[in-house]
C-alpha positions in Angstrom: 99.2 120.8 162.6 95.7 119.4 162.8 94.2 118.7 159.4 97.6 119.0 157.7 98.4 116.5 154.9 101.0 113.9 155.7 104.1 113.9 153.5 105.2 110.9 151.6 108.3 110.5 153.8 106.0 110.5 156.9 103.9 107.7 155.4 107.0 105.8 154.5 108.3 106.1 158.1 105.0 104.8 159.5 105.5 101.6 157.5 108.8 100.9 159.1 107.6 101.6 162.7 107.1 98.5 164.8 103.5 97.7 165.8 101.6 95.1 167.7 98.2 94.0 166.4 95.7 91.5 167.8 93.5 89.8 165.3 90.8 87.2 165.2 91.4 84.6 162.5 88.5 82.4 161.3 89.8 79.4 159.4 87.6 77.5 156.9 87.5 73.7 157.3 90.0 73.0 154.5 92.8 75.0 156.4 92.3 73.7 159.9 95.2 71.2 159.7 97.5 73.6 157.8 100.2 75.2 159.9 99.2 78.7 158.8 100.7 80.6 161.8 104.0 78.8 161.3 104.0 79.7 157.6 103.1 83.3 158.5 106.1 83.6 160.8 108.5 82.2 158.2 107.1 84.1 155.2 107.0 87.6 156.9 109.2 89.4 159.3 106.6 89.2 162.1 106.5 87.7 165.6 103.4 85.5 166.0 101.8 84.9 169.4 98.7 82.8 169.8 96.7 84.4 172.5 93.6 82.1 172.3 92.4 79.3 170.0 89.4 77.0 169.5 89.5 74.4 166.8 86.8 71.9 165.8 86.3 69.8 162.6 84.2 72.6 161.1 86.1 75.8 162.0 89.2 77.2 163.6 89.1 80.5 165.6 92.5 82.0 166.7 93.3 85.2 168.5 96.7 86.0 167.1 99.1 88.8 168.0 101.4 90.0 165.3 104.4 92.2 166.0 106.6 93.7 163.4 107.0 96.6 161.0 103.7 98.0 159.9 104.3 97.1 156.2 105.1 93.5 157.2 102.0 93.2 159.4 99.8 94.6 156.6 101.3 92.2 154.1 100.8 89.2 156.4 97.2 90.1 156.9 96.6 90.3 153.1 98.3 86.9 152.7 96.0 85.4 155.3 92.9 86.8 153.5 94.1 85.6 150.1 94.3 82.1 151.6 90.7 82.2 152.7 91.1 83.1 156.3 88.7 85.8 157.6 90.7 88.4 159.6 89.0 90.8 162.1 90.7 93.2 164.6 90.3 92.5 168.3 88.2 95.3 169.5 88.6 94.9 173.3 91.4 93.1 175.1 89.4 91.2 177.8 92.4 89.4 179.2 95.6 91.5 179.4 98.8 89.9 180.4 
């Protein structure tokens, strides 16, 4: 029903549904040499896929695809942000494989 409230069980089910999310990650200089994507894949039950990357001495920009349960993807994003990485959703998929 449109406008109907979602039940708690429906919300819980959504957190266990698999999802694929593409994100832009902007690394500060202090983290450029840190294996953040590797750490992310080992700390959370997500599959990481680097779609594009550009790294200089001043900044690192990575387009990262995360796939996993919604709750794991959300936790992974929060972890990235806590470590000082700016996370933005990819609005338009310019190159689709």
